N, C-alpha and C positions, 0 to 999 in steps of 0.2 A: 623341409621338415624331416628330422631324422626318424626313420622308421625302425620298428622293432624287427631284429633279426631272428629268423627261424631256422630249424634244423637244416631245411632245404637250402636256404640262403648260404649256410657254412659249406654246404657240399658244393654249391655252385661257385662260390668265391674261391674255395681252395682248388677245385679241380679245373676251372676255367683256363688259368695260365698254362697248365700243363697241356691241356688239349690244343691251345693255340700253338704252343711251342712244338708239339708233335706234328702239327699240320705244317708248320713252316720248314722244320728240319727233318727230312726223310732220311738223313744219314745216320741218325742215332735211334735205334729200334729198342734199346734198353728201357728208357722211360716209358714207352708205350706199353710194353709188357708189364711193367710195374703197375701202371694205372689199371690195366685190364684185371690183374690179380685184385687190386684194391675194390674194383667193382663187384667182382664175384664174392669177395668177403662181405662187402656192404650188403648185398642182396641176400646172402645166407643169413646175416644178422637180422634183417628186416623180417624174413620168413620164420625165423626162430621166435622173434617177439610175437608175431601174429599168432603162431601156434600157442604160445604160452597164455595170450589173452583169450583164445578160443577155449582153452582147457579151464582157465579161471572162471569163464563166462558159464561154461557147462557145469562146472561145480557149484557155482552160485545158484543157478536155477534148480539143481537137485536139492541144494540146501533149503531153499525157499519151499519147494513142494513137500519135503519131509517135515519140516519144523513149523512152516505157516509163519516164518518170521519174515517181516518186510523191511528190517534193517539191512543196510549194505554190508556185503562182506568185506573184511579188511583187506585181503589180499588184492581183490579188484580195485578197491577204492585207492590203494597205494600205488597201483600201476596207472590208472587213469587220471587225467587231469583236465582242467577247464571244462568243456561241454561234453566229454567222454562220459562222466557220471550220469548226467542227465539222459543221455542217449541210451545208457544201459538201463537205468530205471523205466524208461519208456517202453524198451523192448521186453522187459519183464512184465510190466503192467499190460502189454498188448497180448503176452502169452498167456497170462492168467485170465484175461477177458475171453481168449478164445476157448480156454478150457471150461469156462462158465457156459459159453454158447453151446458147447458139445454136450454138456450134461443134460439129460431129459428133464423136462419140468413135471412136477407132480401134477396129476389131473385134478380140476376143480370138482369138488364134491358138494353136492346139496344135501343137508342133513334133516330137513323136515318139509312139510307141506307148504309152509308159509313161504320159504325160499323158492319152491318149485313155481309158485304162483307168479313170480316176478319174470316177466317177458324181456326186460331189458338187461343187458350184460352188466354184471357188478364190476365196477373199476376198482383198482387197488387203492386209489386215493380219490377223495372227492375234491372238486375245485374250491379254491380258496374264496370266501364270500367277497361280493362286490364292495359291501359296506363292512369294512373290517372294523374290529374293536379298537378301543383307544390304544395309541402306541405304546411302545415299551417304556419302562420306567425312566430310562435315560433321557428320552425325548420329552417326558412329561415334566422332568424337573427344571428345565430351563429353556428358554428361547432368547438367545442373545444374538441379534443380527449382525455379527461380525465378519462372517465369511461372505465371500462373493455372492454365492447362491442364494444366501439368506438376505443379503442387501438387495438383490434384484427382486426377490419375492416381496420385500417390504415396499419397494418402489411401486411394483405392480399393484399392491394392495391399496396403497395411497392413491394411486391413479384412478382405480376402479371407484373408490369412495367419493373422490372429487367429481368424477363423471356422474355417479348417481346423484350427488347433491345438486349439481348444476342443471341436471335435467328438470328439477322442480322450480328452477328459476322462472321458467315460462310456462309451466304445466301445473294444473291444479287436479286433485283427486276427484273423480266422478262422484256426483251425488247419487244416492240410492233412493228410488221411488218407494214410497210406502207400500207395503202388500196390500191387495184388494181385501178388505175386512167386511165384505157383504155378509148380510145375516144368513145363516145356514152353511156357510163355508167354514171348514176346519182351518186351524192355524197353518201358516206357511212355514215350514223349516228351511233354514238357509243351509245349503250344502256347499262348502268351500274347499278348494284345492289352490295350490300355489304353483306358479311357472316362474322359474329363475333363470333358465337358459333354453335355447333352441339350437339343436344341431346334433350331429352324430346320428345314432340309430333312432329312426323315427317310430319304432314300435311303442314307445312311451305315450306318443299322441294317440295311438289306437287305444292304449290303456285308458286315456281320458274320455274317448267316446263310449268304451264299454262300460266304464264307471258311470258315466251319465245315464246310460240306457238301464243299468242296474238300479239306479235311484228312481228313474221314471216308472219302471215296471213294478216297483214296490210302494208307489205312492198313490194318493188320491187321484182319481180321474182316469187311470189307466184301464182300458179294456183288454182283458186277456187276449193274447195273440191268436189262440185257437178261434175265438169268437170273431176277431177281425178278418182272419183268413177264410173262414168257412164259406163266404159267399163270393170270394175273390176268384178271378179267372186265372190267377197265378197258381200254379201247383208247388206246394211246399212240403218239405219232409219234416214234419213236427217232432219225430224222434231224435233230431239232432238239436233240438232247443234245450233250455236248462230244465233240470229236473225239480228244482225248488223255487219258490216264490212265484212271481209274475201274475198275481191276482189283484194287484193294486193294494191300497192302504188306506188308513184313516187320516193322514195328513198330507197336505199339499207340499210342494217343493219349489224352491228357486236355486238354481246352480250358479256359483260364482268361481271365477279363477282371479286370483290376485296375482299380477305379473309385476316382475322387476322391470326397471327400465331397459336393461339389455335384452329384454325377450317381449318389448312392446310391440303391438300390432302396428303402431305408428312407423316402425322401421320398414323401410321399403324392400330391404334385401331378404335373404332366407332366414335371418335371425327373428324376423316378425312372422314368419309362416305358421308357427305353431299356434300362437295366439289367434291369428286370423281363422285358422281351421277350426279351433275351439269356439269362436264366436259363430261360425257358420253352423255348428251342429247344435247350438242351444246354451253354451256357456256365456254368462254376462261377464265381461272383462272389467276388472277393477285395477286402476293404477293407485298403489298406495306407497307413500314415502317411508323411509326407515323412522322408527320412533326416535333415534339418536344417530347421527352419523357415526361411522366407524372412526374416522379421523376429522379433526378440526377443519372447518372451511376457511380458506385464507380471507383474512379480513379485507384486504385491498380489493380482491376480486369480488367478494360477497357485496361490497358497498358500491360497486360500479353498475350503473344502469338501473332500470326498473326491475323489480322482483315480485313474485307472487307471494301470497300470504303464507303459503306451505313453506317456500324457501326461507322467508323470514323467521318461521317457526323453528326450521333446523338450524339456522344460525344461532338462534336463541338457545337451542338445547345443548349446544356445544359439541361434545363427542363423548364416546363411551369411556367412562372413567374420570369425567371431568371433575366430579365432586368426590373422588375416592378419599376415604378417610386417611389421615396422616399417621395415625396411631391405630393399634389393635391388630387382630389376627389377619384382617383383610387388607391392611395397609401394604403399600409397596415396599419390599424388603431392601435393605441396602445392597447396591449392586444389581438390582433388577432393571432391566432395560425398560424405559418408559413405554415403549410399544409392545411389550411382551404380551399383555392381556389381549390387545386388539388383534395381534397376529394369531394368538391362540384361537380366538374367535373366528378369524378369517379362514383358518385352516380346519375348523372343528366339524365333525360329523360329515354327512354327504355333501352338503351345500354351503358350509361356512356360516358367515354371519347372516346371510339371505335367509336362513331357516327362520330368523325372527319375524319375517313377513307374515308367518302364520299367526302371529299374536294379533293381527288385525281382524282376526275371526270375532274378537271381543267388540269390535267397532260396528258390527251388523245390528245396530239397536232396534231397527224396524222390525226384527223377527224374535219371536219369543226364544227360539232355540237356534243354535248355529253348530253344524257338524263339520269338522275339518277332517278330510281323508286325503291320503296320498294317491297319486295316479295308479299305483300298482295295488289298489284295494278294490274290493268288490262286495256289494250287498247282496246276500243271498235270499233273505226274507225280510219282512218289514220290521222296523224298531218300534212299532206302535207301543207295546207295553212299557218300554223304557222311556219314550216320550211322554206317556200318561203319567208315570211316576215323577218325572223330572218336573212336570208342570203341575203336580199335584191334582190330577184329574182322574186317578184311578178310581174305579168304582167301589172296590172292596180290598181287603187285605190278601185275597187269593192272587192278585196281580202282583203284589210285592213278593209274595212267597214264591211265585214262579219266576221271578226275575233271578238272572244269574249273577250272583254278586260274589266277589272274591272274599275269601275268609283266610287271609294270610297274615304274617306277624305284623306287618306294617299298615294293614287295612284299618281304617278308622270306623268307628260306630256311625250309623247313618240315622238321622231324625226323619223318618218318612211322613211325619205329620205337617211338614212344610216343604215348599219346592225345593229342589236340588239345583245347585248352581254349576256343577261339573261332574262329567262321568268320563272315565279314562281307564286305561289299562297300564301296568307297569312293565318295564323292560328288563326282566330279571336275567336275560341272557347277557346283558353287559356288566353284570356284577363281577368284579374281579376277585374277591374274597368272600364268599357266601357266608352269612350269619343272619340271625333274625334282626339285627340292627345295622346291617351294612346298608349304605346309601343306595337308592335304586331310582333311576329315572322314569319319568312317564315316556311311554312309547310315542314317538313323534308322529306317526302315521294315523293316529286316531284321538280325537278329542271333541267332546260335546259340551258346550258352555251356554249359559244365559248371558247374552251380550251385555256389556256395561262399560260406558265410556270412563267411569271411575277406575274400574280395574285396568283399563288400557293405560290411564295416566300414571298408575302405580307402577306398571312395567316400565314406563319411561324413566321414572325416578330410580328404579333398580339399575337400569343401564347407565344412567348418569353417575351413580355412586360406584358402580363397578366392584362391588364387594365380593370378588372372586379370590379366594385364597390360593396362592401359588407358592411352590417350594416349601413343603410338598404340596401337591395338587389335591386340595380338600374341597374345592368348589365354592358355590354361592353360600354365603354365610358361614364359610369354613366348615360345612357339612354335607352339602349337596354337590358332590363331584367324585371323580375317579372312575367314570363309566363314560360309554360311548355317547357323544352329543352333549356332554355335561355343560359346556361352555355356552350353549345357545339354548334352543327350545327345550330339549329334554331334561336340562338342569334347571333353567330359570323358572319354569312352570311349578314344578314341585317346591321350590324355594319360595315361590309367592304364597301357595296355599298352606305351606307348613310353617313359614316363619314372618311373612311380611304382612299378610291379611290380619286385620283385627280378630282376635280369638271369638269364635262363635258366629262371626259374620257369615261364613260360608258353610254350604252343606255339600261335601263332596262324596262321590260314590265311585269305589274301585270295582270294576266288573271282571268277570271271569274271563280271562284271556282265551280260553279256549272256545268260548261262544262268541265274544265280540273281539274284533282284531285278531282273529285266529291265524297263527303264523306256523302251525304244526311243529313247534319247538319242543325240545327234550327238556323235562324239567331237571335233570340231573347234569352235572358236570361231566366233561370227557377228558380222556387222556390226550386228546388232540389239542392243539394249540387254541383253536377256536371252537365255539359251541358246534356240536355235531348231533344228528339224530343217532338213536340207538342202533348199532350194527347187528345184523343178523348173524354174521360170522366175523368176529373181532379179528381173527387171524388174517382173513382175506382183505378187510378194510383197513387194517393197520392201526386201529384205536378201539377203545372200549369205554363203556360208562364207568364212572367212579360211583361209589357209594356215598354221594354227597349231593344234596338238593340245593338248587340255585337260590331258593329263598330262605335257606337256613334252617328248614325243618328236617326231620329225620325221615318222615314218610311223605311224599309229594305225588302219590299215584292219583290224587284228585285233580292234578293240574298237568296231566299226561298228554298234551294237545297233539302230539304226533300220532296218537291212537284216537283221536275224536273224529268221529264220522261226520262228514260234510252236512249231513241232514241235521245234525244237532247245532250247528254253528249259524250265527246271524249275519256276521261280517267276516271277511277274510282279508289278509294282507300278504302279499306274495313276497316274502323276503327268504326264508329258509327254503320253500319249495322253488325258489328263483322265479324269474319273470316269465309269463306266458309268451311274451314276443321274443323270448330267446328259445322258444320250443324246449323247455326245461324237461329233463328226463325224470324229474320227481323223486330225487334221491334214491336211486336204486341201491339195493343192498342194505336197507334199513328198514326198520318197522313203520317209518313215515311214508313208504312209497304209496300205499293204498289211499291214504289220506290225501297226499299232494296230488296224485292223478286223479282223485275225485274233484278236488278244488280246481285244478287246471281244466279238467272237462267242463265244468260250470263256466268258467271264463269264456272258452271257445263256444259254448252253447249260447251265452248271451251276446257274443259277437255275432253268431249265426242269426239269432233272432233280430238283432238290430238291422242287419243287412236285409233280411226279408221284410222288415218293417218298411225299410226305404224302398224296397222293390214293389210294394203294393201300389196299385195305381192311385192317382190322386183323389179320385172320387170314391175310393174304397177304404182308404186309410182313415182311422178315426180314433179319438179319445173322447171323453166327455167334454161338451162344449165349454164348460167352465175351467178347464185345464189350460193354463197359460202356454204350455209347451206346444199346443196344437197350432198356435200362430208361428212357433219357431221351426215348425217341422221341415226337415230336408228330405229329398226324394232322389231316387235313382230313376231318370226318365229317359236318358239318351240310350239308344239301343246299343251303341258301342260299349257305353259304361256298363250296361246290363250284361253284356258278353264277356267283359273283363271280370266282372264280379264272379261270374260263373268259373272263369279260368282259375281265379284265385282259390277256388275250393277243391282243386284236384290233387292236393298234396298227399302223398303216400304213407306218411308215418302214422301208424295206429288210427285210423279213421274214427274209431269208437271213442277215442280221448281227444285227439286234435282236430277233429271235424273237418279235415281236408286242408288245414291252414299251415301245415308243416310238412317239409319234405325230409327233414332230418334234425337230430339234436343240435342246438346252437342257433345264434341268431341269424346266421347265414341261411339256415333252413326255413326261416319264417316268412310266410307271404303276407305282405302289407295289405291293410285295408284300403279299399278304394274310397276316395272322398266323395260326398255328394255332387251331383252335377252343378256346374256353375263355378267350382272351386279347383284350382290346380293344385294338386299335393305332390 
């Protein structure tokens, strides 16, 4: 293979014969002297070229420093070729970086008392949210699985859908025992959460345990912990327990977790550990199939062998979009890939199409009311007044007047003379272009409904029709979309209540999101790409508030949740404040810091009270005997476990907030909860 000749090659090829000749014939000295003269001339020329290059480089650097121009100097560029130009630019860049390092940084200044109260250092930028808003416009417009990476994603989605469907070929959903309706007992409220996967950081399972205890301590039958521990031989520090709630409530509770087959407790390996742990501490596990499979079940495999009634129902349901209209705004556009809508749902929000498992909350018809909450939620105080109003059991109008109701542009009037079918909060943080008429999704971590199989069946029909408008992405019914989670739960629920349900059939209530499902969010838009709390010093944080409310109003001070004190909220949802099991810093450098730290402190306080409750000796722990949770009670009884629990409380990070459960900010600083004896976590 012919090689490219270089300058060195030219010198070597021309000089080698002369050198060989000089070595062989010592009788002729004139050629040797001529070659030596040539060497001196070549070396002088090389030194001269190097000197010119050095002068050019020095002049270029001076030119850059004087003019601040990053463009290459023409003299240097004309001399250098190949990689020489890149090396020069790297040298200049390195020189500029060194100059920046040598310059002294201006000292950080705190301008007012509110900033001085913040103990945690203020970062220049806040971390990107785990749950990011809807992708950019380019990714919204099309999903055509033509590239290799998209083909593999489609193949994985189809495989997971098939695996989920065939799980139900031999498995039937659990039946729910009707609640005890003995005379004198209050109604039993169903509290529901969903488990779609088990793996990674186990802090979220601690969240399920803390959530359950927050439900328990604010429900009928709970004896305040101060009373339970007063006669105990165990010494507790009650100052580390929660400040709010914990005195019981008017309504009983039953806790359910709806699990996806890939997180089923029937799985013997670690993927089933989460559901088994939740079972052991009081959650009732419910397996529920999808209302409609994401992809069609293969006919040949579906017809082979015996199958359960649930599987036959899935085969009959077809797949999402099987009855999609052929014409109209929601019909599939020319050139749109047949799997585009299904892949959109598969990748939507935090959990894809498995978010639709939350719809099975409507199926708990044995309960008058069902409340769906995410793992990262916490009940601070009882929701008794809200339950009274929803069930039509309020004693007078004062209860209604004291209820925290949203009064926003899209809030509907409520008829309090009849029961209420649904209570929710909206997720204004995901609105892309705020205006009074912009589509807004329901926040997916909080929903209270009156269970109904009729409503559940309507959702099945919605999924079969698949009337989700794409290109552009306008969402369900061509108007409920363009926000985070629009393709699944957060978009399909407002579509049902706004467009599908017969007019006047339902009575819905939008709640004040600073009181219920409190996320400490900023009601105004930010110059940052994602929603952010109001910065104390915009120059330090790198962003600022815009003079624009997310709900389209001119004045939104009445929904400034980032400044709402925890004592005024009833439930909270750890989204903007970040997760407690990540030892969140609570948004330092913003006005939300005090609110977030107050809410985080309550979560750690509930965990502390739960562990102390489990530490009570068996004959000293108690609840009212008619509370079903008494029979599900878990205990720490092994001395080794008790010692480990105490060791878990030795964290050094701000004990007044984190109660000893954190060594530092971030998930690596979190100290996991010990499971009750008899369970290996």
